[in-house]
PQR file of N, CA, C, O and H, with PARSE charges and radii, in Angstrom:
ATOM      1  N   MET A   1       0.847  -1.182   0.000 -0.4000 1.5000
ATOM      2  CA  MET A   1       0.000   0.000   0.000 -0.0000 2.0000
ATOM      3  C   MET A   1       0.890   1.242   0.000  0.5500 1.7000
ATOM      4  O   MET A   1       1.744   1.381   0.876 -0.5500 1.4000
ATOM      5  N   PRO A   2       0.709   2.139  -0.954 -0.5600 1.5000
ATOM      6  CA  PRO A   2       1.556   3.336  -1.034  0.2800 2.0000
ATOM      7  C   PRO A   2       1.330   4.275   0.146  0.5500 1.7000
ATOM      8  O   PRO A   2       0.298   4.232   0.817 -0.5500 1.4000
ATOM      9  N   MET A   3       2.326   5.121   0.376 -0.4000 1.5000
ATOM     10  CA  MET A   3       2.219   6.151   1.407 -0.0000 2.0000
ATOM     11  C   MET A   3       1.710   7.426   0.752  0.5500 1.7000
ATOM     12  O   MET A   3       1.753   7.567  -0.470 -0.5500 1.4000
ATOM     13  H   MET A   3       3.164   5.156  -0.169  0.4000 1.0000
ATOM     14  N   ASP A   4       1.230   8.349   1.570 -0.4000 1.5000
ATOM     15  CA  ASP A   4       0.917   9.653   1.006 -0.0000 2.0000
ATOM     16  C   ASP A   4       1.870  10.695   1.594  0.5500 1.7000
ATOM     17  O   ASP A   4       2.524  10.462   2.611 -0.5500 1.4000
ATOM     18  H   ASP A   4       1.194   8.234   2.563  0.4000 1.0000
ATOM     19  N   ALA A   5       1.929  11.830   0.938 -0.4000 1.5000
ATOM     20  CA  ALA A   5       2.880  12.883   1.309 -0.0000 2.0000
ATOM     21  C   ALA A   5       2.687  13.336   2.747  0.5500 1.7000
ATOM     22  O   ALA A   5       3.665  13.640   3.431 -0.5500 1.4000
ATOM     23  H   ALA A   5       1.398  12.019   0.113  0.4000 1.0000
ATOM     24  N   ASN A   6       1.452  13.386   3.218 -0.4000 1.5000
ATOM     25  CA  ASN A   6       1.200  13.827   4.592 -0.0000 2.0000
ATOM     26  C   ASN A   6       1.802  12.865   5.606  0.5500 1.7000
ATOM     27  O   ASN A   6       2.314  13.295   6.640 -0.5500 1.4000
ATOM     28  H   ASN A   6       0.658  13.139   2.662  0.4000 1.0000
ATOM     29  N   GLU A   7       1.745  11.584   5.325 -0.4000 1.5000
ATOM     30  CA  GLU A   7       2.315  10.585   6.227 -0.0000 2.0000
ATOM     31  C   GLU A   7       3.838  10.706   6.268  0.5500 1.7000
ATOM     32  O   GLU A   7       4.443  10.606   7.335 -0.5500 1.4000
ATOM     33  H   GLU A   7       1.329  11.235   4.485  0.4000 1.0000
ATOM     34  N   ILE A   8       4.449  10.919   5.113 -0.4000 1.5000
ATOM     35  CA  ILE A   8       5.906  11.101   5.066 -0.0000 2.0000
ATOM     36  C   ILE A   8       6.290  12.326   5.887  0.5500 1.7000
ATOM     37  O   ILE A   8       7.214  12.271   6.698 -0.5500 1.4000
ATOM     38  H   ILE A   8       3.958  11.000   4.247  0.4000 1.0000
ATOM     39  N   GLU A   9       5.580  13.426   5.676 -0.4000 1.5000
ATOM     40  CA  GLU A   9       5.873  14.651   6.429 -0.0000 2.0000
ATOM     41  C   GLU A   9       5.670  14.431   7.932  0.5500 1.7000
ATOM     42  O   GLU A   9       6.481  14.895   8.733 -0.5500 1.4000
ATOM     43  H   GLU A   9       4.829  13.471   5.018  0.4000 1.0000
ATOM     44  N   ARG A  10       4.618  13.741   8.317 -0.4000 1.5000
ATOM     45  CA  ARG A  10       4.345  13.493   9.737 -0.0000 2.0000
ATOM     46  C   ARG A  10       5.482  12.705  10.390  0.5500 1.7000
ATOM     47  O   ARG A  10       5.904  13.024  11.501 -0.5500 1.4000
ATOM     48  H   ARG A  10       3.959  13.365   7.666  0.4000 1.0000
ATOM     49  N   LEU A  11       5.974  11.682   9.700 -0.4000 1.5000
ATOM     50  CA  LEU A  11       7.063  10.870  10.243 -0.0000 2.0000
ATOM     51  C   LEU A  11       8.349  11.678  10.400  0.5500 1.7000
ATOM     52  O   LEU A  11       9.043  11.565  11.410 -0.5500 1.4000
ATOM     53  H   LEU A  11       5.631  11.423   8.797  0.4000 1.0000
ATOM     54  N   ILE A  12       8.660  12.493   9.392 -0.4000 1.5000
ATOM     55  CA  ILE A  12       9.875  13.310   9.472 -0.0000 2.0000
ATOM     56  C   ILE A  12       9.741  14.341  10.586  0.5500 1.7000
ATOM     57  O   ILE A  12      10.680  14.545  11.356 -0.5500 1.4000
ATOM     58  H   ILE A  12       8.097  12.584   8.571  0.4000 1.0000
ATOM     59  N   LYS A  13       8.587  14.989  10.681 -0.4000 1.5000
ATOM     60  CA  LYS A  13       8.346  15.999  11.724 -0.0000 2.0000
ATOM     61  C   LYS A  13       8.432  15.399  13.128  0.5500 1.7000
ATOM     62  O   LYS A  13       8.877  16.066  14.063 -0.5500 1.4000
ATOM     63  H   LYS A  13       7.824  14.823  10.056  0.4000 1.0000
ATOM     64  N   ALA A  14       8.012  14.149  13.278 -0.4000 1.5000
ATOM     65  CA  ALA A  14       8.075  13.498  14.589 -0.0000 2.0000
ATOM     66  C   ALA A  14       9.526  13.370  15.058  0.5500 1.7000
ATOM     67  O   ALA A  14       9.809  13.506  16.249 -0.5500 1.4000
ATOM     68  H   ALA A  14       7.650  13.607  12.519  0.4000 1.0000
ATOM     69  N   ALA A  15      10.440  13.111  14.125 -0.4000 1.5000
ATOM     70  CA  ALA A  15      11.851  12.948  14.468 -0.0000 2.0000
ATOM     71  C   ALA A  15      12.613  14.271  14.443  0.5500 1.7000
ATOM     72  O   ALA A  15      13.567  14.460  15.198 -0.5500 1.4000
ATOM     73  H   ALA A  15      10.210  13.001  13.158  0.4000 1.0000
ATOM     74  N   LEU A  16      12.185  15.186  13.567 -0.4000 1.5000
ATOM     75  CA  LEU A  16      12.857  16.477  13.402 -0.0000 2.0000
ATOM     76  C   LEU A  16      11.811  17.585  13.483  0.5500 1.7000
ATOM     77  O   LEU A  16      11.439  18.163  12.462 -0.5500 1.4000
ATOM     78  H   LEU A  16      11.410  15.032  12.954  0.4000 1.0000
ATOM     79  N   PRO A  17      11.332  17.885  14.697 -0.5600 1.5000
ATOM     80  CA  PRO A  17      10.211  18.827  14.834  0.2800 2.0000
ATOM     81  C   PRO A  17      10.501  20.238  14.326  0.5500 1.7000
ATOM     82  O   PRO A  17       9.579  20.995  14.021 -0.5500 1.4000
ATOM     83  N   ASP A  18      11.786  20.589  14.237 -0.4000 1.5000
ATOM     84  CA  ASP A  18      12.145  21.930  13.777 -0.0000 2.0000
ATOM     85  C   ASP A  18      12.289  22.011  12.259  0.5500 1.7000
ATOM     86  O   ASP A  18      12.619  23.072  11.730 -0.5500 1.4000
ATOM     87  H   ASP A  18      12.535  19.974  14.485  0.4000 1.0000
ATOM     88  N   ALA A  19      12.048  20.916  11.558 -0.4000 1.5000
ATOM     89  CA  ALA A  19      12.288  20.843  10.110 -0.0000 2.0000
ATOM     90  C   ALA A  19      11.199  21.554   9.311  0.5500 1.7000
ATOM     91  O   ALA A  19      10.026  21.575   9.685 -0.5500 1.4000
ATOM     92  H   ALA A  19      11.779  20.054  11.988  0.4000 1.0000
ATOM     93  N   LYS A  20      11.638  22.132   8.198 -0.4000 1.5000
ATOM     94  CA  LYS A  20      10.734  22.632   7.169 -0.0000 2.0000
ATOM     95  C   LYS A  20      10.806  21.604   6.045  0.5500 1.7000
ATOM     96  O   LYS A  20      11.890  21.252   5.581 -0.5500 1.4000
ATOM     97  H   LYS A  20      12.590  22.115   7.894  0.4000 1.0000
ATOM     98  N   ILE A  21       9.652  21.132   5.617 -0.4000 1.5000
ATOM     99  CA  ILE A  21       9.604  19.994   4.699 -0.0000 2.0000
ATOM    100  C   ILE A  21       8.720  20.314   3.504  0.5500 1.7000
ATOM    101  O   ILE A  21       7.602  20.808   3.652 -0.5500 1.4000
ATOM    102  H   ILE A  21       8.771  21.418   5.995  0.4000 1.0000
ATOM    103  N   GLU A  22       9.240  20.022   2.316 -0.4000 1.5000
ATOM    104  CA  GLU A  22       8.458  20.098   1.081 -0.0000 2.0000
ATOM    105  C   GLU A  22       8.469  18.709   0.458  0.5500 1.7000
ATOM    106  O   GLU A  22       9.530  18.113   0.275 -0.5500 1.4000
ATOM    107  H   GLU A  22      10.148  19.620   2.195  0.4000 1.0000
ATOM    108  N   ILE A  23       7.306  18.204   0.137 -0.4000 1.5000
ATOM    109  CA  ILE A  23       7.215  16.872  -0.463 -0.0000 2.0000
ATOM    110  C   ILE A  23       6.393  16.952  -1.739  0.5500 1.7000
ATOM    111  O   ILE A  23       5.335  17.581  -1.775 -0.5500 1.4000
ATOM    112  H   ILE A  23       6.444  18.688   0.285  0.4000 1.0000
ATOM    113  N   LYS A  24       6.892  16.310  -2.782 -0.4000 1.5000
ATOM    114  CA  LYS A  24       6.181  16.250  -4.057 -0.0000 2.0000
ATOM    115  C   LYS A  24       6.024  14.791  -4.464  0.5500 1.7000
ATOM    116  O   LYS A  24       6.961  14.002  -4.344 -0.5500 1.4000
ATOM    117  H   LYS A  24       7.751  15.799  -2.753  0.4000 1.0000
ATOM    118  N   ASP A  25       4.851  14.443  -4.938 -0.4000 1.5000
ATOM    119  CA  ASP A  25       4.598  13.126  -5.504 -0.0000 2.0000
ATOM    120  C   ASP A  25       5.024  13.210  -6.971  0.5500 1.7000
ATOM    121  O   ASP A  25       4.340  13.835  -7.782 -0.5500 1.4000
ATOM    122  H   ASP A  25       4.090  15.084  -5.035  0.4000 1.0000
ATOM    123  N   LEU A  26       6.134  12.593  -7.305 -0.4000 1.5000
ATOM    124  CA  LEU A  26       6.740  12.758  -8.630 -0.0000 2.0000
ATOM    125  C   LEU A  26       5.963  12.094  -9.759  0.5500 1.7000
ATOM    126  O   LEU A  26       5.941  12.603 -10.880 -0.5500 1.4000
ATOM    127  H   LEU A  26       6.690  12.085  -6.647  0.4000 1.0000
ATOM    128  N   ALA A  27       5.326  10.964  -9.473 -0.4000 1.5000
ATOM    129  CA  ALA A  27       4.662  10.216 -10.535 -0.0000 2.0000
ATOM    130  C   ALA A  27       3.145  10.150 -10.356  0.5500 1.7000
ATOM    131  O   ALA A  27       2.441   9.603 -11.205 -0.5500 1.4000
ATOM    132  H   ALA A  27       5.344  10.551  -8.563  0.4000 1.0000
ATOM    133  N   GLY A  28       2.646  10.706  -9.258 -0.4000 1.5000
ATOM    134  CA  GLY A  28       1.217  10.653  -8.997 -0.0000 2.0000
ATOM    135  C   GLY A  28       0.729   9.266  -8.587  0.5500 1.7000
ATOM    136  O   GLY A  28      -0.470   8.988  -8.597 -0.5500 1.4000
ATOM    137  H   GLY A  28       3.218  11.151  -8.568  0.4000 1.0000
ATOM    138  N   ASP A  29       1.685   8.396  -8.223 -0.4000 1.5000
ATOM    139  CA  ASP A  29       1.317   7.016  -7.894 -0.0000 2.0000
ATOM    140  C   ASP A  29       1.465   6.677  -6.413  0.5500 1.7000
ATOM    141  O   ASP A  29       1.193   5.546  -6.010 -0.5500 1.4000
ATOM    142  H   ASP A  29       2.659   8.622  -8.215  0.4000 1.0000
ATOM    143  N   GLY A  30       1.895   7.651  -5.594 -0.4000 1.5000
ATOM    144  CA  GLY A  30       2.081   7.389  -4.182 -0.0000 2.0000
ATOM    145  C   GLY A  30       3.287   6.525  -3.873  0.5500 1.7000
ATOM    146  O   GLY A  30       3.444   6.065  -2.742 -0.5500 1.4000
ATOM    147  H   GLY A  30       2.115   8.570  -5.922  0.4000 1.0000
ATOM    148  N   ASP A  31       4.140   6.300  -4.855 -0.4000 1.5000
ATOM    149  CA  ASP A  31       5.334   5.469  -4.675 -0.0000 2.0000
ATOM    150  C   ASP A  31       6.643   6.220  -4.893  0.5500 1.7000
ATOM    151  O   ASP A  31       7.688   5.795  -4.402 -0.5500 1.4000
ATOM    152  H   ASP A  31       4.013   6.674  -5.773  0.4000 1.0000
ATOM    153  N   HIS A  32       6.595   7.317  -5.617 -0.4000 1.5000
ATOM    154  CA  HIS A  32       7.804   8.043  -5.994 -0.0000 2.0000
ATOM    155  C   HIS A  32       7.677   9.499  -5.548  0.5500 1.7000
ATOM    156  O   HIS A  32       6.899  10.271  -6.109 -0.5500 1.4000
ATOM    157  H   HIS A  32       5.746   7.662  -6.016  0.4000 1.0000
ATOM    158  N   PHE A  33       8.453   9.853  -4.534 -0.4000 1.5000
ATOM    159  CA  PHE A  33       8.377  11.190  -3.963 -0.0000 2.0000
ATOM    160  C   PHE A  33       9.723  11.884  -4.010  0.5500 1.7000
ATOM    161  O   PHE A  33      10.771  11.247  -4.118 -0.5500 1.4000
ATOM    162  H   PHE A  33       9.085   9.226  -4.078  0.4000 1.0000
ATOM    163  N   ALA A  34       9.670  13.207  -3.927 -0.4000 1.5000
ATOM    164  CA  ALA A  34      10.857  14.027  -3.705 -0.0000 2.0000
ATOM    165  C   ALA A  34      10.595  14.795  -2.412  0.5500 1.7000
ATOM    166  O   ALA A  34       9.497  15.306  -2.194 -0.5500 1.4000
ATOM    167  H   ALA A  34       8.819  13.724  -3.839  0.4000 1.0000
ATOM    168  N   ALA A  35      11.603  14.869  -1.567 -0.4000 1.5000
ATOM    169  CA  ALA A  35      11.474  15.615  -0.314 -0.0000 2.0000
ATOM    170  C   ALA A  35      12.667  16.536  -0.159  0.5500 1.7000
ATOM    171  O   ALA A  35      13.811  16.147  -0.394 -0.5500 1.4000
ATOM    172  H   ALA A  35      12.496  14.453  -1.743  0.4000 1.0000
ATOM    173  N   HIS A  36      12.377  17.767   0.244 -0.4000 1.5000
ATOM    174  CA  HIS A  36      13.414  18.736   0.587 -0.0000 2.0000
ATOM    175  C   HIS A  36      13.209  19.051   2.062  0.5500 1.7000
ATOM    176  O   HIS A  36      12.163  19.565   2.456 -0.5500 1.4000
ATOM    177  H   HIS A  36      11.448  18.083   0.435  0.4000 1.0000
ATOM    178  N   VAL A  37      14.219  18.739   2.875 -0.4000 1.5000
ATOM    179  CA  VAL A  37      14.110  18.892   4.320 -0.0000 2.0000
ATOM    180  C   VAL A  37      15.192  19.858   4.790  0.5500 1.7000
ATOM    181  O   VAL A  37      16.380  19.647   4.544 -0.5500 1.4000
ATOM    182  H   VAL A  37      15.069  18.322   2.554  0.4000 1.0000
ATOM    183  N   VAL A  38      14.768  20.912   5.463 -0.4000 1.5000
ATOM    184  CA  VAL A  38      15.679  21.923   6.000 -0.0000 2.0000
ATOM    185  C   VAL A  38      15.532  21.905   7.519  0.5500 1.7000
ATOM    186  O   VAL A  38      14.425  22.044   8.040 -0.5500 1.4000
ATOM    187  H   VAL A  38      13.803  21.084   5.663  0.4000 1.0000
ATOM    188  N   SER A  39      16.648  21.733   8.230 -0.4000 1.5000
ATOM    189  CA  SER A  39      16.579  21.632   9.688 -0.0000 2.0000
ATOM    190  C   SER A  39      17.863  22.136  10.337  0.5500 1.7000
ATOM    191  O   SER A  39      18.959  21.857   9.851 -0.5500 1.4000
ATOM    192  H   SER A  39      17.547  21.620   7.807  0.4000 1.0000
ATOM    193  N   PRO A  40      17.729  22.877  11.434 -0.5600 1.5000
ATOM    194  CA  PRO A  40      18.911  23.247  12.216  0.2800 2.0000
ATOM    195  C   PRO A  40      19.602  22.014  12.801  0.5500 1.7000
ATOM    196  O   PRO A  40      20.791  22.069  13.117 -0.5500 1.4000
ATOM    197  N   SER A  41      18.888  20.922  12.948 -0.4000 1.5000
ATOM    198  CA  SER A  41      19.463  19.683  13.490 -0.0000 2.0000
ATOM    199  C   SER A  41      20.553  19.108  12.590  0.5500 1.7000
ATOM    200  O   SER A  41      21.345  18.276  13.032 -0.5500 1.4000
ATOM    201  H   SER A  41      17.923  20.878  12.692  0.4000 1.0000
ATOM    202  N   PHE A  42      20.599  19.541  11.345 -0.4000 1.5000
ATOM    203  CA  PHE A  42      21.605  19.049  10.410 -0.0000 2.0000
ATOM    204  C   PHE A  42      22.955  19.752  10.560  0.5500 1.7000
ATOM    205  O   PHE A  42      23.937  19.340   9.942 -0.5500 1.4000
ATOM    206  H   PHE A  42      19.955  20.217  10.986  0.4000 1.0000
ATOM    207  N   ALA A  43      23.013  20.794  11.366 -0.4000 1.5000
ATOM    208  CA  ALA A  43      24.263  21.557  11.528 -0.0000 2.0000
ATOM    209  C   ALA A  43      25.397  20.640  11.988  0.5500 1.7000
ATOM    210  O   ALA A  43      25.240  19.852  12.920 -0.5500 1.4000
ATOM    211  H   ALA A  43      22.216  21.129  11.868  0.4000 1.0000
ATOM    212  N   GLY A  44      26.536  20.762  11.315 -0.4000 1.5000
ATOM    213  CA  GLY A  44      27.709  19.977  11.672 -0.0000 2.0000
ATOM    214  C   GLY A  44      27.686  18.542  11.181  0.5500 1.7000
ATOM    215  O   GLY A  44      28.613  17.778  11.452 -0.5500 1.4000
ATOM    216  H   GLY A  44      26.664  21.403  10.557  0.4000 1.0000
ATOM    217  N   LYS A  45      26.635  18.165  10.461 -0.4000 1.5000
ATOM    218  CA  LYS A  45      26.508  16.802   9.946 -0.0000 2.0000
ATOM    219  C   LYS A  45      26.854  16.777   8.458  0.5500 1.7000
ATOM    220  O   LYS A  45      26.620  17.746   7.736 -0.5500 1.4000
ATOM    221  H   LYS A  45      25.882  18.785  10.241  0.4000 1.0000
ATOM    222  N   THR A  46      27.413  15.658   8.013 -0.4000 1.5000
ATOM    223  CA  THR A  46      27.655  15.489   6.582 -0.0000 2.0000
ATOM    224  C   THR A  46      26.322  15.266   5.883  0.5500 1.7000
ATOM    225  O   THR A  46      25.311  14.995   6.531 -0.5500 1.4000
ATOM    226  H   THR A  46      27.604  14.870   8.599  0.4000 1.0000
ATOM    227  N   ARG A  47      26.323  15.381   4.573 -0.4000 1.5000
ATOM    228  CA  ARG A  47      25.110  15.139   3.793 -0.0000 2.0000
ATOM    229  C   ARG A  47      24.610  13.710   4.027  0.5500 1.7000
ATOM    230  O   ARG A  47      23.406  13.487   4.153 -0.5500 1.4000
ATOM    231  H   ARG A  47      27.144  15.601   4.046  0.4000 1.0000
ATOM    232  N   VAL A  48      25.520  12.755   4.086 -0.4000 1.5000
ATOM    233  CA  VAL A  48      25.133  11.362   4.329 -0.0000 2.0000
ATOM    234  C   VAL A  48      24.469  11.230   5.699  0.5500 1.7000
ATOM    235  O   VAL A  48      23.457  10.540   5.830 -0.5500 1.4000
ATOM    236  H   VAL A  48      26.499  12.937   3.983  0.4000 1.0000
ATOM    237  N   GLN A  49      25.022  11.878   6.712 -0.4000 1.5000
ATOM    238  CA  GLN A  49      24.426  11.829   8.049 -0.0000 2.0000
ATOM    239  C   GLN A  49      23.045  12.488   8.063  0.5500 1.7000
ATOM    240  O   GLN A  49      22.129  12.002   8.728 -0.5500 1.4000
ATOM    241  H   GLN A  49      25.844  12.438   6.606  0.4000 1.0000
ATOM    242  N   GLN A  50      22.898  13.589   7.333 -0.4000 1.5000
ATOM    243  CA  GLN A  50      21.601  14.268   7.243 -0.0000 2.0000
ATOM    244  C   GLN A  50      20.560  13.342   6.619  0.5500 1.7000
ATOM    245  O   GLN A  50      19.443  13.221   7.120 -0.5500 1.4000
ATOM    246  H   GLN A  50      23.642  13.984   6.793  0.4000 1.0000
ATOM    247  N   HIS A  51      20.937  12.696   5.528 -0.4000 1.5000
ATOM    248  CA  HIS A  51      20.015  11.794   4.847 -0.0000 2.0000
ATOM    249  C   HIS A  51      19.661  10.605   5.747  0.5500 1.7000
ATOM    250  O   HIS A  51      18.512  10.167   5.778 -0.5500 1.4000
ATOM    251  H   HIS A  51      21.845  12.795   5.121  0.4000 1.0000
ATOM    252  N   LYS A  52      20.649  10.091   6.471 -0.4000 1.5000
ATOM    253  CA  LYS A  52      20.385   8.979   7.385 -0.0000 2.0000
ATOM    254  C   LYS A  52      19.381   9.390   8.453  0.5500 1.7000
ATOM    255  O   LYS A  52      18.533   8.585   8.838 -0.5500 1.4000
ATOM    256  H   LYS A  52      21.583  10.447   6.446  0.4000 1.0000
ATOM    257  N   MET A  53      19.458  10.620   8.936 -0.4000 1.5000
ATOM    258  CA  MET A  53      18.505  11.098   9.938 -0.0000 2.0000
ATOM    259  C   MET A  53      17.083  11.058   9.375  0.5500 1.7000
ATOM    260  O   MET A  53      16.145  10.669  10.070 -0.5500 1.4000
ATOM    261  H   MET A  53      20.147  11.274   8.623  0.4000 1.0000
ATOM    262  N   VAL A  54      16.932  11.459   8.125 -0.4000 1.5000
ATOM    263  CA  VAL A  54      15.600  11.444   7.501 -0.0000 2.0000
ATOM    264  C   VAL A  54      15.140  10.005   7.274  0.5500 1.7000
ATOM    265  O   VAL A  54      13.997   9.665   7.581 -0.5500 1.4000
ATOM    266  H   VAL A  54      17.694  11.776   7.560  0.4000 1.0000
ATOM    267  N   TYR A  55      16.021   9.160   6.739 -0.4000 1.5000
ATOM    268  CA  TYR A  55      15.644   7.767   6.501 -0.0000 2.0000
ATOM    269  C   TYR A  55      15.294   7.058   7.811  0.5500 1.7000
ATOM    270  O   TYR A  55      14.360   6.256   7.851 -0.5500 1.4000
ATOM    271  H   TYR A  55      16.949   9.437   6.490  0.4000 1.0000
ATOM    272  N   ASP A  56      16.038   7.348   8.881 -0.4000 1.5000
ATOM    273  CA  ASP A  56      15.725   6.769  10.194 -0.0000 2.0000
ATOM    274  C   ASP A  56      14.334   7.206  10.652  0.5500 1.7000
ATOM    275  O   ASP A  56      13.597   6.426  11.256 -0.5500 1.4000
ATOM    276  H   ASP A  56      16.796   7.999   8.848  0.4000 1.0000
ATOM    277  N   ALA A  57      13.980   8.463  10.358 -0.4000 1.5000
ATOM    278  CA  ALA A  57      12.659   8.980  10.738 -0.0000 2.0000
ATOM    279  C   ALA A  57      11.545   8.210  10.030  0.5500 1.7000
ATOM    280  O   ALA A  57      10.430   8.115  10.544 -0.5500 1.4000
ATOM    281  H   ALA A  57      14.578   9.097   9.868  0.4000 1.0000
ATOM    282  N   LEU A  58      11.845   7.669   8.865 -0.4000 1.5000
ATOM    283  CA  LEU A  58      10.839   6.929   8.094 -0.0000 2.0000
ATOM    284  C   LEU A  58      10.667   5.497   8.596  0.5500 1.7000
ATOM    285  O   LEU A  58       9.827   4.751   8.093 -0.5500 1.4000
ATOM    286  H   LEU A  58      12.750   7.747   8.448  0.4000 1.0000
ATOM    287  N   GLY A  59      11.457   5.127   9.580 -0.4000 1.5000
ATOM    288  CA  GLY A  59      11.251   3.860  10.277 -0.0000 2.0000
ATOM    289  C   GLY A  59      11.303   2.608   9.416  0.5500 1.7000
ATOM    290  O   GLY A  59      10.491   1.703   9.606 -0.5500 1.4000
ATOM    291  H   GLY A  59      12.139   5.733   9.989  0.4000 1.0000
ATOM    292  N   GLY A  60      12.225   2.532   8.485 -0.4000 1.5000
ATOM    293  CA  GLY A  60      12.366   1.328   7.685 -0.0000 2.0000
ATOM    294  C   GLY A  60      11.371   1.186   6.547  0.5500 1.7000
ATOM    295  O   GLY A  60      11.272   0.119   5.941 -0.5500 1.4000
ATOM    296  H   GLY A  60      12.886   3.267   8.330  0.4000 1.0000
ATOM    297  N   ARG A  61      10.635   2.243   6.248 -0.4000 1.5000
ATOM    298  CA  ARG A  61       9.645   2.159   5.168 -0.0000 2.0000
ATOM    299  C   ARG A  61      10.265   2.291   3.778  0.5500 1.7000
ATOM    300  O   ARG A  61       9.636   1.931   2.783 -0.5500 1.4000
ATOM    301  H   ARG A  61      10.715   3.110   6.740  0.4000 1.0000
ATOM    302  N   MET A  62      11.497   2.805   3.704 -0.4000 1.5000
ATOM    303  CA  MET A  62      12.160   2.937   2.404 -0.0000 2.0000
ATOM    304  C   MET A  62      12.353   1.562   1.785  0.5500 1.7000
ATOM    305  O   MET A  62      12.799   0.624   2.445 -0.5500 1.4000
ATOM    306  H   MET A  62      12.008   3.096   4.512  0.4000 1.0000
ATOM    307  N   GLY A  63      12.011   1.459   0.515 -0.4000 1.5000
ATOM    308  CA  GLY A  63      12.155   0.203  -0.198 -0.0000 2.0000
ATOM    309  C   GLY A  63      10.989  -0.748   0.016  0.5500 1.7000
ATOM    310  O   GLY A  63      10.896  -1.787  -0.637 -0.5500 1.4000
ATOM    311  H   GLY A  63      11.648   2.221  -0.022  0.4000 1.0000
ATOM    312  N   GLY A  64      10.107  -0.389   0.927 -0.4000 1.5000
ATOM    313  CA  GLY A  64       8.917  -1.206   1.172 -0.0000 2.0000
ATOM    314  C   GLY A  64       7.688  -0.388   0.850  0.5500 1.7000
ATOM    315  O   GLY A  64       7.303  -0.250  -0.311 -0.5500 1.4000
ATOM    316  H   GLY A  64      10.183   0.456   1.458  0.4000 1.0000
ATOM    317  N   THR A  65       7.073   0.154   1.890 -0.4000 1.5000
ATOM    318  CA  THR A  65       5.890   0.992   1.711 -0.0000 2.0000
ATOM    319  C   THR A  65       6.209   2.215   0.861  0.5500 1.7000
ATOM    320  O   THR A  65       5.393   2.653   0.050 -0.5500 1.4000
ATOM    321  H   THR A  65       7.386   0.042   2.834  0.4000 1.0000
ATOM    322  N   LEU A  66       7.398   2.754   1.056 -0.4000 1.5000
ATOM    323  CA  LEU A  66       7.857   3.915   0.288 -0.0000 2.0000
ATOM    324  C   LEU A  66       8.902   3.433  -0.697  0.5500 1.7000
ATOM    325  O   LEU A  66      10.030   3.119  -0.318 -0.5500 1.4000
ATOM    326  H   LEU A  66       8.061   2.398   1.714  0.4000 1.0000
ATOM    327  N   HIS A  67       8.523   3.376  -1.959 -0.4000 1.5000
ATOM    328  CA  HIS A  67       9.387   2.784  -2.980 -0.0000 2.0000
ATOM    329  C   HIS A  67      10.601   3.658  -3.303  0.5500 1.7000
ATOM    330  O   HIS A  67      11.725   3.158  -3.351 -0.5500 1.4000
ATOM    331  H   HIS A  67       7.606   3.631  -2.268  0.4000 1.0000
ATOM    332  N   ALA A  68      10.384   4.959  -3.524 -0.4000 1.5000
ATOM    333  CA  ALA A  68      11.486   5.832  -3.932 -0.0000 2.0000
ATOM    334  C   ALA A  68      11.312   7.222  -3.348  0.5500 1.7000
ATOM    335  O   ALA A  68      10.215   7.779  -3.348 -0.5500 1.4000
ATOM    336  H   ALA A  68       9.471   5.366  -3.485  0.4000 1.0000
ATOM    337  N   LEU A  69      12.417   7.777  -2.846 -0.4000 1.5000
ATOM    338  CA  LEU A  69      12.412   9.125  -2.302 -0.0000 2.0000
ATOM    339  C   LEU A  69      13.662   9.847  -2.755  0.5500 1.7000
ATOM    340  O   LEU A  69      14.766   9.500  -2.336 -0.5500 1.4000
ATOM    341  H   LEU A  69      13.308   7.324  -2.846  0.4000 1.0000
ATOM    342  N   ALA A  70      13.502  10.851  -3.609 -0.4000 1.5000
ATOM    343  CA  ALA A  70      14.604  11.717  -4.007 -0.0000 2.0000
ATOM    344  C   ALA A  70      14.726  12.758  -2.896  0.5500 1.7000
ATOM    345  O   ALA A  70      13.839  13.594  -2.719 -0.5500 1.4000
ATOM    346  H   ALA A  70      12.605  11.133  -3.949  0.4000 1.0000
ATOM    347  N   LEU A  71      15.826  12.703  -2.152 -0.4000 1.5000
ATOM    348  CA  LEU A  71      15.964  13.502  -0.941 -0.0000 2.0000
ATOM    349  C   LEU A  71      17.040  14.559  -1.096  0.5500 1.7000
ATOM    350  O   LEU A  71      18.150  14.280  -1.548 -0.5500 1.4000
ATOM    351  H   LEU A  71      16.547  12.025  -2.296  0.4000 1.0000
ATOM    352  N   THR A  72      16.690  15.782  -0.710 -0.4000 1.5000
ATOM    353  CA  THR A  72      17.690  16.837  -0.560 -0.0000 2.0000
ATOM    354  C   THR A  72      17.524  17.400   0.847  0.5500 1.7000
ATOM    355  O   THR A  72      16.413  17.516   1.363 -0.5500 1.4000
ATOM    356  H   THR A  72      15.788  16.009  -0.343  0.4000 1.0000
ATOM    357  N   THR A  73      18.659  17.746   1.455 -0.4000 1.5000
ATOM    358  CA  THR A  73      18.635  18.300   2.801 -0.0000 2.0000
ATOM    359  C   THR A  73      19.491  19.547   2.857  0.5500 1.7000
ATOM    360  O   THR A  73      20.380  19.747   2.030 -0.5500 1.4000
ATOM    361  H   THR A  73      19.562  17.651   1.036  0.4000 1.0000
ATOM    362  N   ALA A  74      19.210  20.391   3.855 -0.4000 1.5000
ATOM    363  CA  ALA A  74      19.989  21.601   4.059 -0.0000 2.0000
ATOM    364  C   ALA A  74      19.871  22.014   5.523  0.5500 1.7000
ATOM    365  O   ALA A  74      18.897  21.686   6.201 -0.5500 1.4000
ATOM    366  H   ALA A  74      18.487  20.229   4.527  0.4000 1.0000
ATOM    367  N   VAL A  75      20.879  22.737   5.992 -0.4000 1.5000
ATOM    368  CA  VAL A  75      20.857  23.296   7.333 -0.0000 2.0000
ATOM    369  C   VAL A  75      20.048  24.573   7.271  0.5500 1.7000
ATOM    370  O   VAL A  75      20.235  25.390   6.369 -0.5500 1.4000
ATOM    371  H   VAL A  75      21.670  23.004   5.441  0.4000 1.0000
ATOM    372  N   GLY A  76      19.155  24.750   8.222 -0.4000 1.5000
ATOM    373  CA  GLY A  76      18.349  25.969   8.190 -0.0000 2.0000
ATOM    374  C   GLY A  76      17.918  26.419   9.540  0.5500 1.7000
ATOM    375  O   GLY A  76      17.232  27.434   9.663 -0.5500 1.4000
ATOM    376  H   GLY A  76      19.003  24.087   8.955  0.4000 1.0000
TER
END
């Protein structure tokens, strides 16, 4: 069962409450999303560490319920 953008945002916000999040459904199928996440919590972290923080927030749904996520992160 595909996820919706609101669920993705809710999961990320639960782990990174200070984050500003933009999510787009790339294919209109609920399986392919792009997310841009800006958070002060990313300060001092590498891009890989930032992405891991977001993927951890998704609780193992990547590759399962959430098929694809094009992720960009920034300190903000």
